C-alpha positions in Angstrom: 97.5 165.4 118.3 99.0 168.8 119.3 100.4 167.3 122.5 101.9 164.4 120.6 103.6 166.8 118.1 104.9 169.0 121.0 106.3 166.0 122.8 108.0 164.7 119.6 109.6 168.2 119.2 110.8 168.2 122.8 112.2 164.8 122.4 114.1 165.8 119.3 115.5 168.9 121.0 116.5 166.9 124.0 118.1 164.1 122.0 120.1 166.6 120.0 121.4 167.9 123.4 122.1 164.3 124.5 124.1 163.5 121.5 126.1 166.7 122.1 126.4 166.1 125.8 129.9 165.2 127.1 131.3 164.3 130.5 133.5 166.2 132.9 135.8 168.8 131.4 137.6 171.9 132.5 134.9 174.3 133.7 135.0 178.0 132.9 134.7 180.0 136.0 136.0 183.5 134.9 135.4 185.8 132.0 133.4 188.8 130.8 129.7 188.3 131.0 127.9 189.4 127.8 124.2 189.6 127.1 122.9 188.4 130.4 119.2 187.9 130.7 117.2 186.4 133.5 113.9 184.6 133.0 112.3 183.2 136.1 114.9 181.4 138.3 117.4 180.9 135.4 119.9 183.3 133.8 121.6 183.0 130.4 124.7 184.7 129.1 128.0 184.3 127.2 131.2 184.0 129.2 134.0 185.5 127.1 137.6 184.9 128.1 140.1 185.9 125.4 139.2 184.2 122.1 137.1 181.6 124.0 133.3 181.9 124.4 131.1 179.7 126.5 127.3 179.9 126.5 125.9 179.3 130.0 122.5 178.9 131.7 122.4 178.6 135.5 120.1 178.8 138.5 120.8 178.8 142.2 119.3 176.4 144.6 116.5 177.3 147.0 117.8 177.8 150.5 116.4 176.6 153.8 117.9 176.8 157.3 121.2 175.1 157.3 121.4 174.7 153.5 124.4 175.7 151.5 123.8 177.4 148.1 124.6 175.3 145.0 124.2 176.3 141.3 122.9 174.1 138.5 124.8 174.9 135.3 124.6 173.9 131.7 127.5 175.2 129.5 127.5 175.0 125.7 130.8 175.1 123.8 130.9 176.2 120.2 131.4 175.2 117.4 129.7 171.9 118.2 127.6 173.4 121.1 128.5 170.4 123.2 126.8 170.6 126.6 128.2 170.0 130.0 125.8 169.7 133.0 127.3 170.5 136.4 126.7 171.7 139.9 129.0 174.4 141.3 129.8 175.1 145.0 132.4 177.2 146.8 135.0 176.4 149.4 135.5 178.2 152.7 139.1 179.1 151.5 141.2 178.4 148.4 142.4 174.8 148.0 145.9 174.3 149.3 146.5 171.0 147.4 145.5 169.4 144.1 142.6 167.0 144.4 142.6 164.0 142.0 139.4 163.2 140.2 136.9 161.7 142.6 133.8 159.7 141.5 130.4 161.2 142.5 126.9 159.6 142.6 124.2 162.0 141.5 120.5 161.3 142.1 118.1 163.7 140.4 114.3 164.0 140.1 112.0 166.6 138.6 108.8 166.9 140.7 107.4 163.3 141.0 108.7 162.1 137.7 111.4 159.5 137.0 114.4 159.2 139.4 117.7 159.5 137.6 120.8 157.9 139.1 123.8 159.2 137.3 127.5 159.3 137.8 129.9 162.3 137.8 133.2 163.5 139.1 135.0 166.2 141.0 138.6 167.3 141.0 140.4 170.4 142.1 143.5 172.4 141.5 145.5 174.3 144.1 144.1 177.8 144.5 140.6 177.0 143.4 137.9 178.9 145.3 134.9 176.9 143.9 134.4 173.3 142.7 132.3 171.7 139.9 130.6 168.3 140.1 130.1 167.4 136.4 127.8 164.7 135.1 129.3 161.9 133.0 128.0 161.3 129.5 124.7 159.4 129.6 121.8 158.6 127.2 119.4 159.5 130.1 120.3 163.2 129.7 117.7 163.6 126.9 114.8 162.5 129.2 116.1 164.5 132.1 116.0 167.7 129.9 112.4 166.9 128.8 111.4 166.6 132.5 113.2 169.8 133.3 111.4 171.6 130.5 108.0 170.4 131.7 108.6 170.4 135.5 108.6 172.8 138.4 111.5 171.8 140.6 114.7 169.8 140.2 115.9 168.0 143.3 119.4 166.5 143.5 121.6 164.6 145.9 125.3 164.7 145.3 127.3 162.0 147.2 130.8 160.6 147.3 130.9 157.2 145.7 132.6 155.9 148.8 129.7 157.3 151.0 128.8 160.7 152.4 126.5 163.4 151.1 128.0 166.5 149.6 124.9 168.6 148.9 121.1 168.3 148.3 120.3 171.2 146.0 116.6 172.1 145.2 116.5 174.1 141.9 113.3 175.8 140.6 112.8 175.4 136.9 110.8 178.5 136.0 112.5 180.1 133.0 114.6 177.0 132.2 113.1 176.3 128.8 113.4 180.0 127.7 117.0 180.2 128.9 118.3 176.9 127.4 116.6 177.7 124.0 118.2 181.1 124.0 121.7 179.7 124.6 121.2 176.9 122.0 120.2 179.5 119.5 123.0 181.9 120.4 125.6 179.2 120.3 124.4 177.9 116.9 124.5 181.5 115.4 127.9 182.2 117.0 129.3 179.0 115.5 128.4 180.0 112.0 131.2 181.4 109.7 132.2 185.0 110.8 130.6 184.9 114.2 129.4 188.2 115.7 132.0 190.0 117.8 129.5 190.5 120.6 126.7 187.9 120.8 123.0 188.7 121.6 122.9 192.3 120.5 120.9 191.4 117.3 119.5 188.0 118.3 115.7 187.7 118.6 114.1 186.4 121.9 114.0 182.7 122.4 111.4 181.0 120.2 109.3 178.1 121.6 110.5 174.7 120.4 113.6 176.1 118.8 116.6 173.8 119.2 118.8 175.7 121.5 118.9 173.5 124.2 125.3 179.4 143.6 127.8 177.8 145.0 127.8 175.6 148.7 129.5 178.8 150.2 130.7 177.6 153.4 131.5 174.0 152.4 134.7 172.6 153.7 137.2 171.2 151.2 135.7 167.9 150.1 138.6 165.7 151.3 
């Protein structure tokens, strides 16, 4: 019975995230980091740029010989706390041209659980030093989040829709549940009337089952 209740709670939390999940959007790559906390492989913090605040959780990929580092990122945007799931990687040098949006195929699997085949996109603006592959909106996101909360390792393969592998990140999931709960809670509290000037200073630690829901350096320009 307890496991059934726990699963139902996880499903509710994940579904709430799914309904608030959106597709590719302009990613925030700069800003003042506020309230950073690391738990396991994942870090969580607010990224403040002017009057805009983004709540972020991220973890870098495990590296083996010949691998390029990639980060898995979930950004929450107040006041709706809409979530964007993306992978971030860096270029060898800043882009010299604008790159129109390119379709991406993303295969993801947590441990030996369900294989998710999702779509995403990539685009770039002249001068960019890093790129984001963002997932398109999908109802499968809820189940993926449940698997990530319960799993040990997230494996992904990012490929151009026309063929050719971009990256194969392997991301540990220790600390994911704590970090995503913390940012869900922080975003919700920030979005209330009269949000705090500096988040996190008075927020309690992440509570279990509370709805709250580095980068391939060395990669050539993906064109």
